C-alpha positions as CSV (number, residue, x, y, z in Angstrom):
1,X,186.7,-16.3,42.1
2,X,189.0,-19.2,42.1
3,X,190.7,-20.5,45.3
4,X,193.4,-23.0,45.0
5,X,195.1,-24.8,48.0
6,X,198.9,-24.8,47.7
7,X,200.5,-26.5,50.7
8,X,199.2,-24.7,53.9
9,X,198.1,-21.5,52.0
10,X,195.2,-20.7,49.5
11,X,195.8,-18.7,46.4
12,X,192.9,-16.6,45.4
13,X,192.3,-15.3,41.9
14,X,189.4,-12.9,41.4
15,X,188.4,-10.8,38.6
16,X,188.3,-6.9,39.0
17,X,184.5,-6.6,39.1
18,X,184.2,-9.5,41.4
19,X,186.7,-8.0,43.6
20,X,184.9,-4.7,43.8
21,X,181.7,-6.8,44.7
22,X,183.8,-8.6,47.4
23,X,185.2,-5.6,49.0
24,X,181.8,-3.8,49.0
25,X,180.4,-6.9,50.9
26,X,183.3,-7.0,53.4
27,X,182.8,-3.2,54.0
28,X,179.3,-4.1,55.2
29,X,180.7,-5.8,58.3
30,X,179.4,-6.0,60.8
31,X,175.7,-6.5,59.9
32,X,174.8,-8.3,63.3
33,X,175.3,-5.8,66.0
34,X,173.2,-7.4,68.8
35,X,171.6,-10.8,69.6
36,X,168.3,-11.0,68.2
37,X,166.9,-12.8,71.3
38,X,166.4,-10.8,74.4
39,X,168.6,-12.2,77.3
40,X,167.5,-13.2,80.7
41,X,166.2,-10.7,83.2
42,X,168.9,-9.1,85.3
43,X,171.2,-6.3,85.8
44,X,174.4,-5.2,84.0
45,X,176.1,-8.4,85.1
46,X,173.8,-10.8,83.6
47,X,175.2,-13.4,81.4
48,X,173.4,-12.0,78.2
49,X,174.9,-8.6,78.8
50,X,178.3,-10.1,79.2
51,X,177.9,-12.0,76.0
52,X,176.7,-9.0,74.1
53,X,179.7,-7.0,75.4
54,X,182.2,-9.8,74.3
55,X,180.6,-10.1,70.9
56,X,180.7,-6.3,70.3
57,X,184.3,-6.3,71.2
58,X,185.1,-9.2,69.0
59,X,183.1,-7.3,66.0
60,X,185.3,-4.2,66.6
61,X,188.5,-6.2,66.5
62,X,187.3,-8.1,63.4
63,X,186.4,-4.8,61.7
64,X,189.8,-3.4,62.6
65,X,191.5,-6.6,61.3
66,X,189.5,-6.5,58.1
67,X,190.5,-2.9,57.5
68,X,194.1,-3.7,57.9
69,X,193.8,-6.8,55.7
70,X,192.3,-4.9,52.9
71,X,194.7,-2.1,53.2
72,X,197.8,-4.3,53.2
73,X,199.2,-3.4,49.8
74,X,201.8,-6.1,49.8
75,X,199.3,-8.9,50.2
76,X,197.3,-8.1,46.9
77,X,198.7,-8.2,43.4
78,X,196.8,-6.7,40.6
79,X,197.1,-7.8,36.9
80,X,195.1,-6.5,33.9
81,X,192.2,-8.6,34.6
82,X,192.3,-9.9,38.1
83,X,193.5,-9.5,41.7
84,X,195.6,-12.2,43.3
85,X,196.4,-12.8,46.9
86,X,197.4,-15.7,49.2
87,X,195.8,-16.6,52.7
88,X,196.4,-19.1,55.3
89,X,193.6,-21.5,56.4
90,X,193.0,-19.5,59.4
91,X,192.5,-16.2,57.4
92,X,190.3,-18.0,54.9
93,X,188.1,-19.4,57.7
94,X,187.9,-15.8,59.3
95,X,186.8,-14.3,56.0
96,X,184.1,-17.0,56.0
97,X,183.0,-15.9,59.4
98,X,183.0,-12.3,58.1
99,X,180.9,-13.2,55.0
100,X,178.5,-15.2,57.1
101,X,177.8,-12.3,59.4
102,X,177.0,-10.1,56.3
103,X,174.7,-12.8,54.8
104,X,172.9,-13.6,58.1
105,X,172.8,-10.0,59.2
106,X,171.3,-9.0,55.8
107,X,168.6,-11.7,56.1
108,X,167.9,-10.6,59.6
109,X,167.4,-6.9,58.1
110,X,165.1,-8.3,55.8
111,X,162.9,-9.6,58.5
112,X,164.2,-13.2,58.5
113,X,161.9,-14.4,55.6
114,X,161.1,-18.1,55.5
115,X,160.3,-18.1,51.8
116,X,162.1,-16.8,48.7
117,X,161.8,-13.1,48.2
118,X,160.2,-11.8,45.1
119,X,162.2,-9.2,43.1
120,X,159.0,-7.2,42.6
121,X,158.5,-7.0,46.5
122,X,161.9,-5.5,47.0
123,X,162.1,-1.7,47.5
124,X,165.2,0.4,47.7
125,X,166.2,-0.3,51.3
126,X,165.4,-4.0,51.3
127,X,167.0,-4.5,47.8
128,X,170.5,-3.6,49.4
129,X,170.1,-6.2,52.0
130,X,168.9,-8.8,49.4
131,X,171.8,-8.1,47.3
132,X,174.3,-8.3,50.1
133,X,172.8,-11.5,51.4
134,X,173.0,-13.2,47.9
135,X,176.6,-11.8,47.1
136,X,178.0,-12.8,50.6
137,X,176.4,-16.3,50.2
138,X,178.2,-16.6,46.6
139,X,181.6,-15.8,48.2
140,X,181.0,-18.1,51.1
141,X,180.2,-21.1,48.8
142,X,183.6,-20.4,46.9
143,X,185.5,-20.5,50.2
144,X,183.5,-23.7,51.3
145,X,184.4,-25.5,48.1
146,X,188.1,-24.5,48.5
147,X,188.2,-25.7,52.2
148,X,186.5,-29.0,51.2
149,X,189.3,-30.1,48.9
């Protein structure tokens, strides 16, 4: 994936195989569905419950926006070897947030390990989360490098 800043927009160029991987990762959103910390004791009006409700609504809006983004045929141009598209800085930052949700959510689904996972210890269900965590991290780094320049 190559991301180049052109004025106030970013031109993205991504190979077909990498595009398939990116869309697979984006389709995993949201991975984080609730807070991992229990909130304060209280009824339905507690601040933790309000926060969870807000975050749930935000995730639903992001999921709908993501589906619309990926379905917008005019936004993406395919050549023989790659996909090309242009996004604003706000859209690129939004994609970064989506990818971070997938990366962190996958890490949480793996049990929030403190040390590097061994391939031999991965089983079918956990291998999927490990793969998603690593691939999302790859795309996050590409975006962060582009935003840095």
